[in-house]
C-alpha positions as protocol buffer text, in pm:
chain_id: "A"
residue {
  index: 1
  type: MET
  ca { x: -1865 y: 627 z: -1063 }
}
residue {
  index: 2
  type: SER
  ca { x: -1791 y: 857 z: -1336 }
}
residue {
  index: 3
  type: LEU
  ca { x: -1459 y: 807 z: -1554 }
}
residue {
  index: 4
  type: TYR
  ca { x: -1151 y: 966 z: -1371 }
}
residue {
  index: 5
  type: LEU
  ca { x: -876 y: 1071 z: -1607 }
}
residue {
  index: 6
  type: ILE
  ca { x: -503 y: 1134 z: -1506 }
}
residue {
  index: 7
  type: ALA
  ca { x: -284 y: 1285 z: -1742 }
}
residue {
  index: 8
  type: GLU
  ca { x: 61 y: 1141 z: -1641 }
}
residue {
  index: 9
  type: ILE
  ca { x: 343 y: 1412 z: -1675 }
}
residue {
  index: 10
  type: GLY
  ca { x: 586 y: 1159 z: -1513 }
}
residue {
  index: 11
  type: ILE
  ca { x: 927 y: 1308 z: -1595 }
}
residue {
  index: 12
  type: ASN
  ca { x: 816 y: 1404 z: -1916 }
}
residue {
  index: 13
  type: HIS
  ca { x: 871 y: 1768 z: -1816 }
}
residue {
  index: 14
  type: ASN
  ca { x: 1243 y: 1736 z: -1842 }
}
residue {
  index: 15
  type: GLY
  ca { x: 1327 y: 1909 z: -1505 }
}
residue {
  index: 16
  type: ASP
  ca { x: 1178 y: 2240 z: -1672 }
}
residue {
  index: 17
  type: ILE
  ca { x: 887 y: 2386 z: -1465 }
}
residue {
  index: 18
  type: ALA
  ca { x: 792 y: 2599 z: -1778 }
}
residue {
  index: 19
  type: ILE
  ca { x: 752 y: 2267 z: -1959 }
}
residue {
  index: 20
  type: ALA
  ca { x: 544 y: 2133 z: -1666 }
}
residue {
  index: 21
  type: LYS
  ca { x: 311 y: 2423 z: -1661 }
}
residue {
  index: 22
  type: LYS
  ca { x: 236 y: 2394 z: -2033 }
}
residue {
  index: 23
  type: LEU
  ca { x: 138 y: 2019 z: -1965 }
}
residue {
  index: 24
  type: ILE
  ca { x: -64 y: 2110 z: -1696 }
}
residue {
  index: 25
  type: ASP
  ca { x: -242 y: 2381 z: -1892 }
}
residue {
  index: 26
  type: ALA
  ca { x: -303 y: 2128 z: -2183 }
}
residue {
  index: 27
  type: ALA
  ca { x: -467 y: 1840 z: -1957 }
}
residue {
  index: 28
  type: HIS
  ca { x: -670 y: 2127 z: -1796 }
}
residue {
  index: 29
  type: LYS
  ca { x: -802 y: 2248 z: -2113 }
}
residue {
  index: 30
  type: ALA
  ca { x: -863 y: 1885 z: -2256 }
}
residue {
  index: 31
  type: GLY
  ca { x: -1070 y: 1814 z: -1942 }
}
residue {
  index: 32
  type: PHE
  ca { x: -865 y: 1589 z: -1733 }
}
residue {
  index: 33
  type: ASP
  ca { x: -949 y: 1554 z: -1375 }
}
residue {
  index: 34
  type: ALA
  ca { x: -591 y: 1542 z: -1261 }
}
residue {
  index: 35
  type: VAL
  ca { x: -208 y: 1549 z: -1339 }
}
residue {
  index: 36
  type: LYS
  ca { x: 42 y: 1324 z: -1209 }
}
residue {
  index: 37
  type: PHE
  ca { x: 422 y: 1336 z: -1149 }
}
residue {
  index: 38
  type: GLN
  ca { x: 682 y: 1108 z: -1023 }
}
residue {
  index: 39
  type: LYS
  ca { x: 898 y: 1166 z: -731 }
}
residue {
  index: 40
  type: ARG
  ca { x: 1244 y: 996 z: -625 }
}
residue {
  index: 41
  type: THR
  ca { x: 1500 y: 1062 z: -369 }
}
residue {
  index: 42
  type: VAL
  ca { x: 1790 y: 989 z: -605 }
}
residue {
  index: 43
  type: ASP
  ca { x: 2051 y: 851 z: -373 }
}
residue {
  index: 44
  type: LYS
  ca { x: 1782 y: 613 z: -174 }
}
residue {
  index: 45
  type: VAL
  ca { x: 1659 y: 480 z: -506 }
}
residue {
  index: 46
  type: TYR
  ca { x: 1981 y: 433 z: -677 }
}
residue {
  index: 47
  type: THR
  ca { x: 2316 y: 298 z: -566 }
}
residue {
  index: 48
  type: ARG
  ca { x: 2637 y: 508 z: -556 }
}
residue {
  index: 49
  type: GLU
  ca { x: 2787 y: 284 z: -832 }
}
residue {
  index: 50
  type: PHE
  ca { x: 2513 y: 311 z: -1049 }
}
residue {
  index: 51
  type: LEU
  ca { x: 2463 y: 702 z: -1010 }
}
residue {
  index: 52
  type: ASP
  ca { x: 2849 y: 753 z: -1075 }
}
residue {
  index: 53
  type: SER
  ca { x: 2843 y: 541 z: -1402 }
}
residue {
  index: 54
  type: PRO
  ca { x: 2839 y: 720 z: -1744 }
}
residue {
  index: 55
  type: ARG
  ca { x: 2535 y: 843 z: -1931 }
}
residue {
  index: 56
  type: GLU
  ca { x: 2495 y: 1120 z: -2152 }
}
residue {
  index: 57
  type: SER
  ca { x: 2233 y: 1352 z: -2117 }
}
residue {
  index: 58
  type: PRO
  ca { x: 2134 y: 1722 z: -2137 }
}
residue {
  index: 59
  type: TRP
  ca { x: 2249 y: 1764 z: -1770 }
}
residue {
  index: 60
  type: GLY
  ca { x: 2582 y: 1593 z: -1780 }
}
residue {
  index: 61
  type: THR
  ca { x: 2789 y: 1304 z: -1843 }
}
residue {
  index: 62
  type: THR
  ca { x: 2676 y: 1045 z: -1541 }
}
residue {
  index: 63
  type: GLN
  ca { x: 2337 y: 857 z: -1412 }
}
residue {
  index: 64
  type: ARG
  ca { x: 2341 y: 1127 z: -1125 }
}
residue {
  index: 65
  type: ASP
  ca { x: 2336 y: 1427 z: -1354 }
}
residue {
  index: 66
  type: GLN
  ca { x: 2053 y: 1278 z: -1553 }
}
residue {
  index: 67
  type: LYS
  ca { x: 1847 y: 1139 z: -1252 }
}
residue {
  index: 68
  type: GLU
  ca { x: 1887 y: 1469 z: -1043 }
}
residue {
  index: 69
  type: GLY
  ca { x: 1819 y: 1676 z: -1371 }
}
residue {
  index: 70
  type: LEU
  ca { x: 1478 y: 1506 z: -1394 }
}
residue {
  index: 71
  type: GLU
  ca { x: 1388 y: 1590 z: -1015 }
}
residue {
  index: 72
  type: PHE
  ca { x: 1169 y: 1896 z: -930 }
}
residue {
  index: 73
  type: SER
  ca { x: 1264 y: 2064 z: -571 }
}
residue {
  index: 74
  type: GLN
  ca { x: 1025 y: 2170 z: -297 }
}
residue {
  index: 75
  type: GLU
  ca { x: 1008 y: 2525 z: -413 }
}
residue {
  index: 76
  type: GLU
  ca { x: 908 y: 2392 z: -762 }
}
residue {
  index: 77
  type: TYR
  ca { x: 649 y: 2159 z: -633 }
}
residue {
  index: 78
  type: GLN
  ca { x: 512 y: 2434 z: -423 }
}
residue {
  index: 79
  type: GLU
  ca { x: 489 y: 2629 z: -770 }
}
residue {
  index: 80
  type: ILE
  ca { x: 311 y: 2330 z: -920 }
}
residue {
  index: 81
  type: ASP
  ca { x: 64 y: 2300 z: -627 }
}
residue {
  index: 82
  type: ARG
  ca { x: 3 y: 2679 z: -655 }
}
residue {
  index: 83
  type: TYR
  ca { x: -43 y: 2648 z: -1021 }
}
residue {
  index: 84
  type: CYS
  ca { x: -280 y: 2362 z: -1018 }
}
residue {
  index: 85
  type: LYS
  ca { x: -505 y: 2515 z: -754 }
}
residue {
  index: 86
  type: GLY
  ca { x: -520 y: 2841 z: -979 }
}
residue {
  index: 87
  type: LEU
  ca { x: -654 y: 2640 z: -1263 }
}
residue {
  index: 88
  type: GLY
  ca { x: -869 y: 2404 z: -1049 }
}
residue {
  index: 89
  type: ILE
  ca { x: -713 y: 2066 z: -1156 }
}
residue {
  index: 90
  type: SER
  ca { x: -575 y: 1828 z: -900 }
}
residue {
  index: 91
  type: TRP
  ca { x: -237 y: 1695 z: -909 }
}
residue {
  index: 92
  type: SER
  ca { x: -67 y: 1386 z: -734 }
}
residue {
  index: 93
  type: ALA
  ca { x: 279 y: 1191 z: -792 }
}
residue {
  index: 94
  type: SER
  ca { x: 392 y: 827 z: -757 }
}
residue {
  index: 95
  type: ALA
  ca { x: 673 y: 807 z: -506 }
}
residue {
  index: 96
  type: TRP
  ca { x: 967 y: 565 z: -558 }
}
residue {
  index: 97
  type: ASP
  ca { x: 1068 y: 547 z: -199 }
}
residue {
  index: 98
  type: ILE
  ca { x: 971 y: 652 z: 152 }
}
residue {
  index: 99
  type: ASP
  ca { x: 1145 y: 972 z: 181 }
}
residue {
  index: 100
  type: ALA
  ca { x: 973 y: 1083 z: -148 }
}
residue {
  index: 101
  type: GLN
  ca { x: 647 y: 956 z: -9 }
}
residue {
  index: 102
  type: ARG
  ca { x: 683 y: 1174 z: 305 }
}
residue {
  index: 103
  type: PHE
  ca { x: 800 y: 1471 z: 97 }
}
residue {
  index: 104
  type: LEU
  ca { x: 450 y: 1445 z: -75 }
}
residue {
  index: 105
  type: GLN
  ca { x: 253 y: 1427 z: 244 }
}
residue {
  index: 106
  type: ARG
  ca { x: 356 y: 1814 z: 282 }
}
residue {
  index: 107
  type: PHE
  ca { x: 96 y: 1891 z: 25 }
}
residue {
  index: 108
  type: ASP
  ca { x: -290 y: 1840 z: 36 }
}
residue {
  index: 109
  type: LEU
  ca { x: -304 y: 1570 z: -233 }
}
residue {
  index: 110
  type: PRO
  ca { x: -624 y: 1398 z: -319 }
}
residue {
  index: 111
  type: PHE
  ca { x: -501 y: 1069 z: -411 }
}
residue {
  index: 112
  type: ASN
  ca { x: -177 y: 844 z: -400 }
}
residue {
  index: 113
  type: LYS
  ca { x: -35 y: 614 z: -693 }
}
residue {
  index: 114
  type: VAL
  ca { x: 156 y: 325 z: -651 }
}
residue {
  index: 115
  type: ALA
  ca { x: 375 y: 251 z: -972 }
}
residue {
  index: 116
  type: SER
  ca { x: 399 y: -107 z: -1083 }
}
residue {
  index: 117
  type: ALA
  ca { x: 764 y: -125 z: -1012 }
}
residue {
  index: 118
  type: MET
  ca { x: 666 y: -45 z: -650 }
}
residue {
  index: 119
  type: LEU
  ca { x: 440 y: -330 z: -580 }
}
residue {
  index: 120
  type: GLY
  ca { x: 713 y: -518 z: -397 }
}
residue {
  index: 121
  type: HIS
  ca { x: 827 y: -237 z: -194 }
}
residue {
  index: 122
  type: LYS
  ca { x: 638 y: -332 z: 131 }
}
residue {
  index: 123
  type: PRO
  ca { x: 773 y: -41 z: 356 }
}
residue {
  index: 124
  type: LEU
  ca { x: 661 y: 212 z: 91 }
}
residue {
  index: 125
  type: LEU
  ca { x: 327 y: 24 z: 65 }
}
residue {
  index: 126
  type: ARG
  ca { x: 309 y: 48 z: 447 }
}
residue {
  index: 127
  type: GLU
  ca { x: 380 y: 432 z: 456 }
}
residue {
  index: 128
  type: ILE
  ca { x: 119 y: 490 z: 169 }
}
residue {
  index: 129
  type: ALA
  ca { x: -152 y: 285 z: 298 }
}
residue {
  index: 130
  type: THR
  ca { x: -132 y: 441 z: 689 }
}
residue {
  index: 131
  type: GLU
  ca { x: -234 y: 759 z: 513 }
}
residue {
  index: 132
  type: LYS
  ca { x: -582 y: 604 z: 438 }
}
residue {
  index: 133
  type: LYS
  ca { x: -611 y: 802 z: 114 }
}
residue {
  index: 134
  type: ARG
  ca { x: -774 y: 699 z: -200 }
}
residue {
  index: 135
  type: THR
  ca { x: -473 y: 509 z: -377 }
}
residue {
  index: 136
  type: PHE
  ca { x: -439 y: 391 z: -752 }
}
residue {
  index: 137
  type: ILE
  ca { x: -221 y: 66 z: -775 }
}
residue {
  index: 138
  type: SER
  ca { x: -67 y: -16 z: -1107 }
}
residue {
  index: 139
  type: THR
  ca { x: -29 y: -393 z: -1158 }
}
residue {
  index: 140
  type: GLY
  ca { x: 225 y: -425 z: -1448 }
}
residue {
  index: 141
  type: MET
  ca { x: 486 y: -694 z: -1415 }
}
residue {
  index: 142
  type: ALA
  ca { x: 303 y: -837 z: -1137 }
}
residue {
  index: 143
  type: THR
  ca { x: 148 y: -1181 z: -1083 }
}
residue {
  index: 144
  type: LEU
  ca { x: -197 y: -1248 z: -934 }
}
residue {
  index: 145
  type: GLU
  ca { x: -31 y: -1372 z: -630 }
}
residue {
  index: 146
  type: GLU
  ca { x: 167 y: -1072 z: -599 }
}
residue {
  index: 147
  type: ILE
  ca { x: -155 y: -861 z: -661 }
}
residue {
  index: 148
  type: ASP
  ca { x: -336 y: -1061 z: -372 }
}
residue {
  index: 149
  type: GLU
  ca { x: -58 y: -949 z: -128 }
}
residue {
  index: 150
  type: VAL
  ca { x: -78 y: -585 z: -208 }
}
residue {
  index: 151
  type: VAL
  ca { x: -445 y: -610 z: -200 }
}
residue {
  index: 152
  type: GLU
  ca { x: -462 y: -777 z: 128 }
}
residue {
  index: 153
  type: PHE
  ca { x: -213 y: -497 z: 269 }
}
residue {
  index: 154
  type: PHE
  ca { x: -437 y: -226 z: 179 }
}
residue {
  index: 155
  type: GLU
  ca { x: -752 y: -387 z: 306 }
}
residue {
  index: 156
  type: LYS
  ca { x: -591 y: -466 z: 632 }
}
residue {
  index: 157
  type: ALA
  ca { x: -502 y: -94 z: 647 }
}
residue {
  index: 158
  type: ASN
  ca { x: -844 y: -7 z: 558 }
}
residue {
  index: 159
  type: CYS
  ca { x: -688 y: 219 z: 284 }
}
residue {
  index: 160
  type: PRO
  ca { x: -932 y: 282 z: -29 }
}
residue {
  index: 161
  type: TYR
  ca { x: -773 y: 164 z: -352 }
}
residue {
  index: 162
  type: GLU
  ca { x: -853 y: 111 z: -709 }
}
residue {
  index: 163
  type: LEU
  ca { x: -642 y: -129 z: -919 }
}
residue {
  index: 164
  type: MET
  ca { x: -536 y: -25 z: -1261 }
}
residue {
  index: 165
  type: HIS
  ca { x: -454 y: -295 z: -1511 }
}
residue {
  index: 166
  type: CYS
  ca { x: -118 y: -227 z: -1687 }
}
residue {
  index: 167
  type: ASN
  ca { x: 157 y: -364 z: -1917 }
}
residue {
  index: 168
  type: SER
  ca { x: 482 y: -216 z: -1825 }
}
residue {
  index: 169
  type: THR
  ca { x: 649 y: -199 z: -2183 }
}
residue {
  index: 170
  type: TYR
  ca { x: 758 y: 122 z: -2318 }
}
residue {
  index: 171
  type: PRO
  ca { x: 593 y: 169 z: -2575 }
}
residue {
  index: 172
  type: MET
  ca { x: 331 y: -105 z: -2545 }
}
residue {
  index: 173
  type: GLN
  ca { x: 217 y: -295 z: -2847 }
}
residue {
  index: 174
  type: GLU
  ca { x: -158 y: -302 z: -2893 }
}
residue {
  index: 175
  type: THR
  ca { x: -175 y: -679 z: -2901 }
}
residue {
  index: 176
  type: ASP
  ca { x: -8 y: -686 z: -2578 }
}
residue {
  index: 177
  type: ALA
  ca { x: -301 y: -479 z: -2398 }
}
residue {
  index: 178
  type: ASN
  ca { x: -475 y: -797 z: -2258 }
}
residue {
  index: 179
  type: LEU
  ca { x: -776 y: -575 z: -2144 }
}
residue {
  index: 180
  type: LEU
  ca { x: -977 y: -869 z: -2063 }
}
residue {
  index: 181
  type: CYS
  ca { x: -796 y: -857 z: -1732 }
}
residue {
  index: 182
  type: ILE
  ca { x: -993 y: -543 z: -1656 }
}
residue {
  index: 183
  type: PRO
  ca { x: -1324 y: -752 z: -1574 }
}
residue {
  index: 184
  type: MET
  ca { x: -1108 y: -1020 z: -1441 }
}
residue {
  index: 185
  type: LEU
  ca { x: -954 y: -803 z: -1185 }
}
residue {
  index: 186
  type: ARG
  ca { x: -1277 y: -641 z: -1081 }
}
residue {
  index: 187
  type: GLN
  ca { x: -1447 y: -981 z: -1049 }
}
residue {
  index: 188
  type: ARG
  ca { x: -1147 y: -1142 z: -839 }
}
residue {
  index: 189
  type: TYR
  ca { x: -1103 y: -835 z: -596 }
}
residue {
  index: 190
  type: GLY
  ca { x: -1457 y: -673 z: -602 }
}
residue {
  index: 191
  type: CYS
  ca { x: -1294 y: -318 z: -652 }
}
residue {
  index: 192
  type: ASP
  ca { x: -1298 y: -68 z: -915 }
}
residue {
  index: 193
  type: VAL
  ca { x: -1056 y: -110 z: -1197 }
}
residue {
  index: 194
  type: GLY
  ca { x: -871 y: 136 z: -1425 }
}
residue {
  index: 195
  type: TYR
  ca { x: -620 y: 103 z: -1709 }
}
residue {
  index: 196
  type: SER
  ca { x: -279 y: 285 z: -1713 }
}
residue {
  index: 197
  type: GLY
  ca { x: -152 y: 268 z: -2066 }
}
residue {
  index: 198
  type: HIS
  ca { x: 185 y: 343 z: -2252 }
}
residue {
  index: 199
  type: GLU
  ca { x: 68 y: 243 z: -2610 }
}
residue {
  index: 200
  type: THR
  ca { x: 160 y: 475 z: -2899 }
}
residue {
  index: 201
  type: SER
  ca { x: -197 y: 454 z: -3045 }
}
residue {
  index: 202
  type: LEU
  ca { x: -434 y: 755 z: -2963 }
}
residue {
  index: 203
  type: ILE
  ca { x: -755 y: 611 z: -2849 }
}
residue {
  index: 204
  type: LYS
  ca { x: -812 y: 239 z: -2952 }
}
residue {
  index: 205
  type: VAL
  ca { x: -707 y: 71 z: -2642 }
}
residue {
  index: 206
  type: CYS
  ca { x: -819 y: 331 z: -2399 }
}
residue {
  index: 207
  type: VAL
  ca { x: -1192 y: 325 z: -2569 }
}
residue {
  index: 208
  type: THR
  ca { x: -1173 y: -44 z: -2547 }
}
residue {
  index: 209
  type: ALA
  ca { x: -1074 y: -35 z: -2169 }
}
residue {
  index: 210
  type: VAL
  ca { x: -1357 y: 202 z: -2076 }
}
residue {
  index: 211
  type: ALA
  ca { x: -1590 y: -26 z: -2268 }
}
residue {
  index: 212
  type: LEU
  ca { x: -1469 y: -328 z: -2063 }
}
residue {
  index: 213
  type: GLY
  ca { x: -1565 y: -131 z: -1746 }
}
residue {
  index: 214
  type: ALA
  ca { x: -1252 y: 74 z: -1667 }
}
residue {
  index: 215
  type: THR
  ca { x: -1325 y: 357 z: -1398 }
}
residue {
  index: 216
  type: SER
  ca { x: -1011 y: 546 z: -1449 }
}
residue {
  index: 217
  type: ILE
  ca { x: -753 y: 590 z: -1727 }
}
residue {
  index: 218
  type: GLU
  ca { x: -396 y: 710 z: -1693 }
}
residue {
  index: 219
  type: ARG
  ca { x: -204 y: 808 z: -2002 }
}
residue {
  index: 220
  type: HIS
  ca { x: 144 y: 975 z: -2040 }
}
residue {
  index: 221
  type: ILE
  ca { x: 114 y: 1319 z: -2215 }
}
residue {
  index: 222
  type: THR
  ca { x: 399 y: 1520 z: -2367 }
}
residue {
  index: 223
  type: LEU
  ca { x: 468 y: 1833 z: -2591 }
}
residue {
  index: 224
  type: ASP
  ca { x: 642 y: 1624 z: -2854 }
}
residue {
  index: 225
  type: ARG
  ca { x: 698 y: 1269 z: -2857 }
}
residue {
  index: 226
  type: ALA
  ca { x: 1039 y: 1334 z: -3020 }
}
residue {
  index: 227
  type: MET
  ca { x: 1164 y: 1518 z: -2691 }
}
residue {
  index: 228
  type: TYR
  ca { x: 1432 y: 1371 z: -2473 }
}
residue {
  index: 229
  type: GLY
  ca { x: 1321 y: 1102 z: -2251 }
}
residue {
  index: 230
  type: SER
  ca { x: 1230 y: 740 z: -2206 }
}
residue {
  index: 231
  type: ASP
  ca { x: 850 y: 801 z: -2170 }
}
residue {
  index: 232
  type: GLN
  ca { x: 798 y: 1041 z: -2461 }
}
residue {
  index: 233
  type: ALA
  ca { x: 723 y: 795 z: -2729 }
}
residue {
  index: 234
  type: ALA
  ca { x: 464 y: 620 z: -2535 }
}
residue {
  index: 235
  type: SER
  ca { x: 286 y: 936 z: -2446 }
}
residue {
  index: 236
  type: ILE
  ca { x: 3 y: 1138 z: -2621 }
}
residue {
  index: 237
  type: SER
  ca { x: 78 y: 1461 z: -2754 }
}
residue {
  index: 238
  type: THR
  ca { x: -85 y: 1753 z: -2612 }
}
residue {
  index: 239
  type: HIS
  ca { x: -220 y: 1870 z: -2959 }
}
residue {
  index: 240
  type: VAL
  ca { x: -476 y: 1589 z: -2948 }
}
residue {
  index: 241
  type: LEU
  ca { x: -548 y: 1558 z: -2608 }
}
residue {
  index: 242
  type: ASP
  ca { x: -909 y: 1747 z: -2656 }
}
residue {
  index: 243
  type: ASP
  ca { x: -993 y: 1441 z: -2912 }
}
residue {
  index: 244
  type: PHE
  ca { x: -870 y: 1163 z: -2659 }
}
residue {
  index: 245
  type: VAL
  ca { x: -1073 y: 1298 z: -2375 }
}
residue {
  index: 246
  type: ASN
  ca { x: -1405 y: 1338 z: -2582 }
}
residue {
  index: 247
  type: SER
  ca { x: -1366 y: 993 z: -2720 }
}
residue {
  index: 248
  type: VAL
  ca { x: -1317 y: 807 z: -2390 }
}
residue {
  index: 249
  type: ARG
  ca { x: -1565 y: 1033 z: -2205 }
}
residue {
  index: 250
  type: ALA
  ca { x: -1828 y: 939 z: -2457 }
}
residue {
  index: 251
  type: ILE
  ca { x: -1816 y: 578 z: -2415 }
}
residue {
  index: 252
  type: PRO
  ca { x: -2029 y: 534 z: -2115 }
}
residue {
  index: 253
  type: ALA
  ca { x: -2330 y: 722 z: -2265 }
}
residue {
  index: 254
  type: ILE
  ca { x: -2277 y: 500 z: -2593 }
}
residue {
  index: 255
  type: LEU
  ca { x: -2292 y: 168 z: -2384 }
}
residue {
  index: 256
  type: GLY
  ca { x: -2631 y: 272 z: -2210 }
}
residue {
  index: 257
  type: THR
  ca { x: -2807 y: 93 z: -1941 }
}
residue {
  index: 258
  type: GLY
  ca { x: -2826 y: -232 z: -2097 }
}
residue {
  index: 259
  type: ILE
  ca { x: -3194 y: -226 z: -2073 }
}
residue {
  index: 260
  type: LYS
  ca { x: -3387 y: -298 z: -2403 }
}
residue {
  index: 261
  type: GLU
  ca { x: -3674 y: -45 z: -2430 }
}
residue {
  index: 262
  type: VAL
  ca { x: -3822 y: 167 z: -2702 }
}
residue {
  index: 263
  type: SER
  ca { x: -3659 y: 506 z: -2663 }
}
residue {
  index: 264
  type: PRO
  ca { x: -3868 y: 843 z: -2697 }
}
residue {
  index: 265
  type: GLN
  ca { x: -3686 y: 902 z: -3020 }
}
residue {
  index: 266
  type: GLU
  ca { x: -3748 y: 555 z: -3146 }
}
residue {
  index: 267
  type: LEU
  ca { x: -4106 y: 596 z: -3088 }
}
residue {
  index: 268
  type: ALA
  ca { x: -4192 y: 866 z: -3293 }
}
residue {
  index: 269
  type: VAL
  ca { x: -4023 y: 658 z: -3596 }
}
residue {
  index: 270
  type: ARG
  ca { x: -4201 y: 355 z: -3460 }
}
residue {
  index: 271
  type: LYS
  ca { x: -4538 y: 536 z: -3528 }
}
residue {
  index: 272
  type: LYS
  ca { x: -4443 y: 591 z: -3893 }
}
residue {
  index: 273
  type: LEU
  ca { x: -4240 y: 249 z: -3985 }
}
residue {
  index: 274
  type: ARG
  ca { x: -4377 y: -13 z: -3746 }
}
residue {
  index: 275
  type: VAL
  ca { x: -4594 y: -258 z: -3930 }
}
residue {
  index: 276
  type: ASP
  ca { x: -4816 y: -493 z: -3703 }
}
residue {
  index: 277
  type: VAL
  ca { x: -5041 y: -766 z: -3865 }
}
residue {
  index: 278
  type: ALA
  ca { x: -5251 y: -980 z: -3650 }
}
residue {
  index: 279
  type: ASP
  ca { x: -5264 y: -1328 z: -3742 }
}
């Protein structure tokens, strides 16, 4: 299976469809396979007490102002759908509640995504699994026993899935990546395993992940890491996305087949340099 690259826009659009389109453009130009957003039904995810509490943001002075300011409407998602189809890039979103997942069902999305924070939300997992659509499952903040339960859930539902190794710190320190979990998860569950990263570095961690067998990479992207937003600092700036994609896509060819043989290119050199002396 070829490497599948997901540009996680998330909420880095800051509620602005023009910013979202610029991020989609950059991901498409760089060669990502898909872009991904996040979808929440604010009154279902958060309590009224929390939403009424103070928070300064570009949209107002309460948590509700901030949370609602980051959400796109149905009309805006319809525009995203049209825009992505026009470019020829896939899109999806990770839902944080059942109503949000049902909202996403209005679109013909190629895959679902379970965020690490949602691994314990059994009703949401059930809703996603019943679609029997390819599902990427991030595994941040979870024990192996908890991952066991989620995997069993999707297998019983006969829903195709791919795990994504993840450390849910924002930004993540490179020394916390623990990428050897990628082959461990692949061996334990017998499935493809990708990597969802939140590090500040450009390519080191993701290149290593692919070298260890990651079949998908999800990375947050941003127009500017200094923009407002909790995920911006852990994102890749659009001006370096080309380098990122070129680097990670080169790894499978660099790794080769593992079969030791003399290549045609080596053979010409061998004829010139090889010294064979019989006993």
